[in-house]
N, C-alpha and C positions, 0 to 999 in steps of 0.2 A: 039761405044757400050755402052749402058746405063750400070751404075754401080750396081752391085747385092748388094741389101740392106739388104736381109733376105733370108732365105732358103725356096724355094717354090717347090710344087710337079710339075713336068713335066711327061706328058704322051707319050708313043710312042705304036703304034699299027700296026702290020704286016710290021715292019722295017721302018715305017715312021720316019721322023725327030721329035724329042721330042719338044713338044710344051707345053708352061706354062698351067697348068689346070685353067679351069675357076671356079671362086668362086660358081656359081650357077649350076654346072654340078655335076652329082654323079660320083665319081671316081670308085666306085665298078661296077655301071651300065655301064660305059664305057667299061669294060671288061668283065663283066658277063651278059649283057643284062638287059633288063627292070625289069624283075621279080625275077631274082636270087639275093640273098643277100650275097653270099660267092663265091670266085674264087680264084685259084692259079695265081700269078704273079712273075715276077722277080723284083728286085730292087737293087739300088746301089746309093750312095751318090757321086757324082762327080762334080767338080769344082762348090760347092755349089749349087748343083741342086739335088733335090731327084728324081731319075729317076724311074718310073714304066713302065714296058713294058710286053707284053704277051710272053709266054713261047715260042712262034713260031718265036720270034723276031730274035733269035740266038745271042743276045749281051752277054749272060752270066749272072752274077749277081746271087744274092742269091734268091731261089724259096721259097716263103712265102704265107700263106693264108691271103688274104685281105677280110675283111667282114665289113657289115653295118647293123645297126639294121632294122628289118622288118618294122619300122615305120620311117625310115630316111627321113627327110624332103625334101631332093633333088630327092627322089623317086617319089614323089607327087606334087612337086611344079609346079603350072601352069605356062605359060608365062605370064599370067596377073598378077599373084602374084610376079613373078620374075622382072616384069617390074616397080612394085612399091619400089623396094629396092633402097636405096639411091646410087648414083655412088661410093662413097668411101667404100661402102661394097661391091657392085658387082666388083671394080676393085682390091679388095684385094688379090686375087688368093687363093690357098689352102696352108695353112702352114704346117710345120712338127714338130710334137712333139715327145718326146721321154719318156717313162715311164719305171720304173726299178723294177721288181719284184726280190726283195732280199730274197734268200733262205739261210737259216742258215743249219748248218750242221746236225741239228736234224729235218730238213724239216718242217720247218715254214717260212711263208713269211710275210713280213712287208706291212701292209695297214696303210694310214694316212688319216685323215679327214681333208677336206678343211677348212679353217677359214670361219667363218659365214659372214665375211665382204666382201669376194671376189664375184665379180660381176658374174663370171662363175661357175656353180655348186657349191654354197656354201653348207657346211655341208655334202658333199657327199665323200665316202671312195674311195679312189683311191690308187694306189702305188706311191711313189715320181716320180715327173717328171716335165718337161715343154718344152720350145722351144729349139731347136738345133739352136745354134748360127754360125755366119759365120766361116769357116775354121775349125770347129770342126768335128771329128769322131762321129758317134752316141754312141759309148761307152764312149768317152770323155764328150759328153753331159750329159749321164745318171749319170755318175759319180759326175759330177759338181753339177746337179741338187739334187742328193742324198745328197751331202756335204750341198749345201745351205739350202736345207729344212729341213734337219734330224740332221745336224752335223756329220754324219758319213763320215770320209774321207777314201776311200777305193783306194788302189793302182792297176792299171790295172793288174800288174803282180801277184797280191794277189787273183784274182777272175778268175773264168772260166765262158765264156759267150755263151748264144745262143740267136738268134733272133727268138722270139716265134711266132709273127704275127703283122699284120697291122689292125688298126681299123680305119674306117671312121668316125669321131666324128664331130658333129654338135651341135651347141647351138643356140637357144633352141633345145631340141632333138626331138620335135615333132611339126608339123605344128599347132596343136591345142593349142601350148602353145605360138605361136608368129612365125613371119617371121625369117629365119636364120641371125645370126649376126655373128657367127664365123664358120669357117670350117677348119678342121685339118686331117691329115693323122697321127695318133698316133702310134710309133713303140714300141712295148712292148719287152725288153730286160730281160731275165733271168739271174741273177748273181748269181753263187754258191759261198758261202764262207765257210771256214773251222772252223768258229766260231759259237758257238751256239747263240740261240735267245737272250739268258740272258747276253751273253759276249756282244753282239751287243747292246743290251738294255741299258746296262751300260754306253755305249759312246753316246746315243741319246742325242741332245742337239737342239730340233726343233726349227724352227722358227716361233714364234707365229703370225706373220702377214700373214702366210701361211698355217699353220698347227694347229689344235686345239686339235688332238687327235692321238694316235699311237695304233696299235693292231697287235700281231702276230697271224696268224691264220693257223691252220693245215689242213690236207687233208679232215678230217670229217667234219669240219666246212665248208670248202671250197665247198664240195659236196652239203650241204644244201643250201649255198649262191646261186651256179649257178643253183640249181633246181628251183629257183624263177624266172622264164623266164621273162623279161620285155615284155609287150605287150600281155601277156596271162592272162585270168581272172580266171582260177580255183584256188581253194584255195592250200595254201602253206602247206604241212603236213611235219614238222620236224621229223626226227628219234626219237624213243623214248629214245634210250640210248644216245642222244647227250644233253649235259649240256644246261640249260636254258638260261644262261648267259655267256659272254666271258670276260676276263680281257682286260681292257683297259687303257691307260696311257693318262689322260687329261693334256692339255698344257696350263698353266697359262699365263696372258698377260706378265708377264716377262720372260717367257720361261721354268718355273719351271715345273715339272713333278709330278702328284700324282695318285696312282693306284686307280682304279675305277672298276665298272662293267656296262656292257651293255647288254640288252636283246639281244639275238641270233636273234629274230624276226625282229630287226631293221636293222640287216645286210641283212634280207632276205625281206625286203621291195621291192617292185616294183615301177618302174618310173611311176608316175601318169600322166594321159592324159591331166588333167587340173588342175587349181588351182596351189597353193604354192607346190613347191618340198618338198620332204621329206628326212630325213636322210636314206641313203641307200647306197649300194655298186653302182658303175655307171654301165651302161650296157657294155661299153668297158672292163672295170675291169673283168666283169664276164666271157667275151670272153677270156681275157688272162689268167685267173684262170682255164677255162676249159682245155686250152692248157697245163697249167703247171700240171694238173692232168695227162694228158697224158704222160708228160714226167716221171713222177713218175711211171707210169704203165711200161714204157719201161725200166726204171731203174730196177725196180723189176724183170722183165722177164730176162733181163741179167744178173742179180745177181743170180737167180736161177739156172741157166744153169751150 
């Protein structure tokens, strides 16, 4: 048996034996069909394989929403285009990532801006995250990435967790910007802490090689961010009562932090179909933030009873 070298996505449908997902196939499309961009699946991490299977499978696992962008390259990739991909890319399989939505006790979540020198999604705002390593649990991977990128070291016993959803991430995110080079399923995990965002901020020690900025966003700002739906062309109308700027912390080359402000409109930028990317919140992050808003609604309903 070949030695497992990294965590890859494996698929099972209608009780079939799990098979390693192919780089060029749409994972969402495998379960939802050609046109639908969202589907409920079951997932589990077993024996260094991330298993995805339909609810009819009967294997158990956690039921969660899997979604792709409406412009996902693997939704439109032709056989001819797929045949031109280098073998080393086509043979990669589909990697597994984890991203952490860290929620403070006063209901703000941490976003980080990816460093400008990164090859994939530079200058894009995302939650802390990265790859799941061999023999790690999803939570352990999320806490490790949170610590490595931000310096925040949290004990698993000190947080409550919730698997929010799965996002099919492709880079470049649109065929109009080039053929796919990376293919991931990103697992978004919500971490509840008993600390305020100011207490957490005081402990931030970002890694400048990966993070160039940090921001704490609340529900009102998040609603504006997710209203800027990527792939749509209508103008984004921000609420009149929403501040025009948001406080951010810029990260110096030495890792120091300095408080600054960023126009809210920057966080509400959409993913461009052509040309250079822009500073924005990633499409997958918007999906996760929408799910976060729903958890707040549920919490409010429960608290009011």
